C-alpha positions as CSV (number, residue, x, y, z in Angstrom):
1,G,-22.4,3.5,-22.9
2,P,-23.1,3.7,-26.6
3,R,-25.8,6.4,-26.1
4,Y,-23.2,8.9,-25.0
5,Q,-20.6,8.4,-27.7
6,A,-19.8,11.2,-30.1
7,D,-20.3,10.7,-33.8
8,I,-17.1,11.4,-35.6
9,P,-17.7,13.0,-39.0
10,E,-15.5,12.2,-42.0
11,M,-12.4,14.3,-42.4
12,L,-12.6,17.1,-44.9
13,L,-10.3,16.9,-47.8
14,E,-7.9,19.7,-48.5
15,G,-9.7,22.6,-50.0
16,D,-13.2,21.6,-48.9
17,S,-15.2,24.0,-46.8
18,D,-17.2,23.1,-43.7
19,E,-20.8,23.8,-44.5
20,R,-22.0,23.2,-40.9
21,E,-23.3,26.2,-38.9
22,Q,-20.6,26.7,-36.2
23,S,-23.0,28.5,-33.8
24,K,-24.9,25.3,-33.4
25,L,-21.8,23.2,-32.7
26,E,-20.2,25.3,-30.0
27,V,-20.9,28.2,-27.8
28,K,-18.3,31.0,-27.4
29,V,-17.9,32.1,-23.8
30,W,-14.6,34.0,-24.0
31,D,-12.7,36.2,-26.4
32,P,-8.9,36.2,-25.9
33,N,-8.7,39.4,-28.0
34,S,-10.6,41.5,-25.5
35,P,-9.7,45.2,-25.0
36,L,-8.9,44.5,-21.3
37,T,-5.4,43.8,-20.1
38,D,-4.6,40.8,-17.9
39,R,-4.2,43.1,-14.9
40,Q,-7.7,44.5,-15.4
41,I,-9.2,41.1,-15.7
42,D,-7.5,39.9,-12.5
43,Q,-8.8,43.0,-10.7
44,F,-12.3,42.2,-11.7
45,L,-11.9,38.6,-10.5
46,V,-10.8,39.9,-7.1
47,V,-13.9,42.1,-7.0
48,A,-16.1,39.1,-7.9
49,R,-14.5,37.0,-5.0
50,A,-15.1,39.9,-2.6
51,V,-18.7,40.1,-3.6
52,G,-19.1,36.4,-3.1
53,T,-17.6,36.6,0.4
54,F,-20.0,39.4,1.3
55,A,-22.9,37.5,-0.2
56,R,-22.1,34.5,2.1
57,A,-22.1,36.8,5.1
58,L,-25.6,37.9,4.3
59,D,-26.9,34.4,3.6
60,C,-28.1,32.5,6.7
61,S,-27.4,29.0,5.4
62,S,-23.9,29.9,4.3
63,S,-23.1,31.5,7.7
64,V,-23.9,28.1,9.3
65,R,-21.8,26.1,6.8
66,Q,-18.9,28.6,6.8
67,P,-18.9,30.2,10.3
68,S,-15.6,31.9,9.8
69,L,-14.5,34.6,7.4
70,H,-11.6,32.5,6.2
71,M,-13.9,29.6,5.2
72,S,-16.3,32.1,3.4
73,A,-13.5,33.6,1.5
74,A,-12.2,30.2,0.5
75,A,-15.7,29.2,-0.7
76,A,-16.0,32.4,-2.7
77,S,-12.7,31.7,-4.5
78,R,-13.9,28.4,-6.0
79,D,-14.0,28.0,-9.7
80,I,-17.8,28.6,-10.0
81,T,-17.3,32.2,-8.9
82,L,-14.5,32.8,-11.3
83,F,-16.5,31.2,-14.2
84,H,-19.4,33.4,-13.4
85,A,-17.2,36.5,-13.4
86,M,-15.6,35.7,-16.7
87,D,-18.9,34.9,-18.3
88,T,-20.3,38.2,-17.0
89,L,-17.4,40.1,-18.6
90,Y,-18.0,38.4,-22.0
91,R,-21.7,39.0,-22.0
92,H,-21.2,42.7,-21.3
93,S,-18.5,43.1,-24.0
94,Y,-15.7,43.5,-21.4
95,D,-17.3,46.7,-20.0
96,L,-16.1,46.8,-16.4
97,S,-18.6,49.2,-15.1
98,S,-21.5,47.3,-16.6
99,A,-20.2,44.0,-15.4
100,I,-19.6,45.2,-11.8
101,S,-23.2,46.5,-11.7
102,V,-24.4,43.0,-12.6
103,L,-22.4,41.4,-9.8
104,V,-24.5,43.5,-7.3
105,P,-28.1,43.7,-8.6
106,L,-31.0,45.3,-6.8
107,G,-31.8,42.1,-4.8
108,G,-28.3,41.9,-3.3
109,P,-24.9,40.5,-4.2
110,V,-24.8,37.5,-6.5
111,L,-24.0,34.2,-4.6
112,C,-22.5,31.4,-6.7
113,R,-22.3,28.0,-5.1
114,D,-21.2,24.6,-6.5
115,E,-22.1,21.1,-5.3
116,M,-19.5,21.0,-2.6
117,E,-21.1,24.0,-0.9
118,E,-24.7,22.9,-1.6
119,W,-24.5,19.6,0.1
120,S,-24.9,19.3,3.8
121,A,-22.7,17.3,6.2
122,S,-25.3,14.6,6.5
123,E,-25.6,14.2,2.8
124,A,-21.8,14.1,2.4
125,S,-21.7,11.2,5.0
126,L,-24.5,9.4,3.1
127,F,-22.5,9.7,-0.1
128,E,-19.3,8.4,1.5
129,E,-21.2,5.4,2.9
130,A,-22.9,4.7,-0.5
131,L,-19.5,5.0,-2.3
132,E,-18.0,2.5,0.1
133,K,-20.9,0.0,-0.7
134,Y,-21.5,0.6,-4.4
135,G,-18.3,2.1,-5.7
136,K,-18.9,4.4,-8.7
137,D,-22.3,3.0,-9.5
138,F,-24.0,6.4,-9.2
139,N,-27.5,5.1,-10.2
140,D,-27.6,2.7,-7.2
141,I,-26.2,5.5,-5.0
142,R,-29.0,7.8,-6.0
143,Q,-31.7,5.1,-5.8
144,D,-30.8,3.8,-2.3
145,F,-29.1,6.7,-0.5
146,L,-29.8,10.0,-2.2
147,P,-33.0,9.9,-4.2
148,W,-33.6,13.7,-3.8
149,K,-30.4,14.4,-5.7
150,S,-30.1,14.4,-9.4
151,L,-27.6,12.1,-11.1
152,T,-25.7,15.1,-12.5
153,S,-25.4,16.6,-9.0
154,I,-24.0,13.3,-7.6
155,I,-21.4,12.9,-10.4
156,E,-20.3,16.5,-10.1
157,Y,-20.0,16.2,-6.3
158,Y,-18.0,13.0,-6.7
159,Y,-15.3,14.7,-8.8
160,M,-15.2,17.7,-6.5
161,W,-15.0,15.4,-3.4
162,K,-11.9,13.7,-4.9
163,T,-10.0,17.0,-4.6
164,T,-10.7,17.4,-0.8
165,D,-8.6,16.4,2.2
166,R,-11.3,14.0,3.2
167,Y,-10.7,11.9,0.2
168,V,-6.9,11.8,0.8
169,Q,-7.5,10.8,4.4
170,Q,-9.8,7.9,3.5
171,K,-7.3,6.8,0.8
172,R,-4.5,6.7,3.4
173,L,-6.7,4.9,5.9
174,K,-7.6,2.2,3.4
175,A,-3.9,1.7,2.5
176,A,-3.1,1.3,6.2
177,E,-5.8,-1.3,6.7
178,A,-4.6,-3.2,3.7
179,E,-1.1,-3.2,5.0
180,S,-2.2,-4.4,8.5
181,K,-3.9,-7.4,6.9
182,L,-0.5,-8.8,5.8
183,K,0.4,-11.7,8.1
184,Q,4.0,-12.5,9.2
185,V,5.0,-16.1,9.0
186,Y,7.3,-17.4,11.7
187,I,9.6,-20.3,10.9
188,P,11.1,-21.8,14.1
189,T,14.7,-23.1,14.2
190,Y,14.9,-26.8,13.3
191,K,15.7,-29.0,16.3
192,P,16.5,-32.7,15.5
193,N,14.7,-35.5,17.2
194,P,17.3,-37.5,19.2
195,N,15.3,-40.7,18.6
196,Q,15.7,-40.4,14.8
197,I,19.5,-40.0,14.9
198,S,21.3,-43.3,14.8
199,T,25.1,-44.0,15.1
200,S,24.8,-47.8,14.9
201,N,26.2,-50.1,12.2
202,G,29.4,-48.1,12.1
203,K,27.8,-45.3,10.1
204,P,28.2,-41.7,11.1
205,G,25.1,-39.8,12.3
206,T,23.6,-36.8,10.6
207,V,22.7,-33.7,12.6
208,N,21.1,-30.8,10.7
209,G,22.3,-32.2,7.4
210,A,26.0,-32.4,8.4
211,V,27.3,-35.9,7.8
212,G,29.9,-37.1,10.2
213,T,28.6,-35.3,13.2
214,T,28.2,-37.6,16.1
215,F,25.2,-37.0,18.4
216,Q,25.7,-38.1,22.0
217,P,22.3,-38.4,23.8
218,Q,22.0,-37.9,27.5
219,N,20.4,-41.4,28.0
220,P,22.6,-44.1,26.3
221,L,19.5,-46.0,25.4
222,L,18.1,-43.2,23.4
223,G,18.9,-43.2,19.7
224,R,19.8,-47.0,19.7
225,A,17.7,-49.1,17.3
226,C,16.7,-52.7,17.7
227,E,19.2,-55.0,15.9
228,S,16.4,-57.2,14.7
229,C,13.6,-54.9,13.4
230,Y,15.7,-51.6,13.4
231,D,12.9,-49.9,15.4
232,A,14.4,-47.0,17.5
233,D,11.8,-47.5,20.3
234,R,12.0,-51.3,20.5
235,H,15.4,-51.3,22.2
236,A,14.0,-49.0,24.9
237,E,11.0,-51.2,25.4
238,L,13.1,-54.4,25.9
239,S,15.5,-52.7,28.3
240,G,12.7,-51.4,30.5
241,S,13.2,-47.8,29.7
242,P,10.6,-45.3,30.8
243,L,10.1,-44.6,27.1
244,K,8.5,-48.0,26.5
245,S,5.1,-48.0,24.8
246,K,1.8,-49.2,26.1
247,S,2.0,-52.4,24.1
248,T,3.5,-55.4,26.1
249,R,3.8,-57.8,23.2
250,K,7.2,-57.9,21.6
251,P,8.3,-59.8,18.5
252,L,10.1,-63.1,19.4
253,A,13.0,-62.2,17.1
254,C,13.6,-58.9,18.9
255,I,13.6,-60.7,22.3
256,I,16.1,-63.3,21.2
257,G,18.3,-60.7,19.6
258,Y,18.3,-58.6,22.7
259,L,19.0,-61.5,25.1
260,G,21.8,-62.8,22.8
261,R,23.8,-59.6,23.0
């Protein structure tokens, strides 16, 4: 909304100096011109991940959520562990010995966990149910399903959840359900009604739109119209055909025309 929009300052003219205090505008968290090489930084990140894996082995709640060593190592390799390691290097002026000592303080190894690891399986199920009902309306999700979670925690978990296999599986399932709702329409082959095909008056009959095709019914009375009223069923009624209708009253002109044949 408008409360969260940034105020864009006017562009400085060429030669003008920026009088703002840069330390209040941004916080520096990394120096690309550090004395360490890329190899030394990568080695320190490996040590940080190893410390995170060991910390999860000592933590009771983590051992329940990640019962295997493989899962613990994967959780320790998430971005939050790497961010903490790089921030530790910067705060200790890229002194490796000092930074490593901070990773393992007196109380035990440092354990860094993000929202994906903090949430339990039941909370994750509630979130998926709420997301199905409210979409990305995080205020309603928090109010009706997860009131003990902060709005920041829910939003952060949502964007992490979108990177998981669970999200991909649900997306494929919804696509399959949408495809199954498509209905197939069956159009049967057109079969002409013999009673509606007439070859009288010397005009050729029409079958399936083809003029000149003569249709020969099995019953010679079928397809022959009354010469007086041109009703296809009238001739069958006057001749005593089984196709005669329930009505026993026939027009006089039709009777005279039939008897005069």
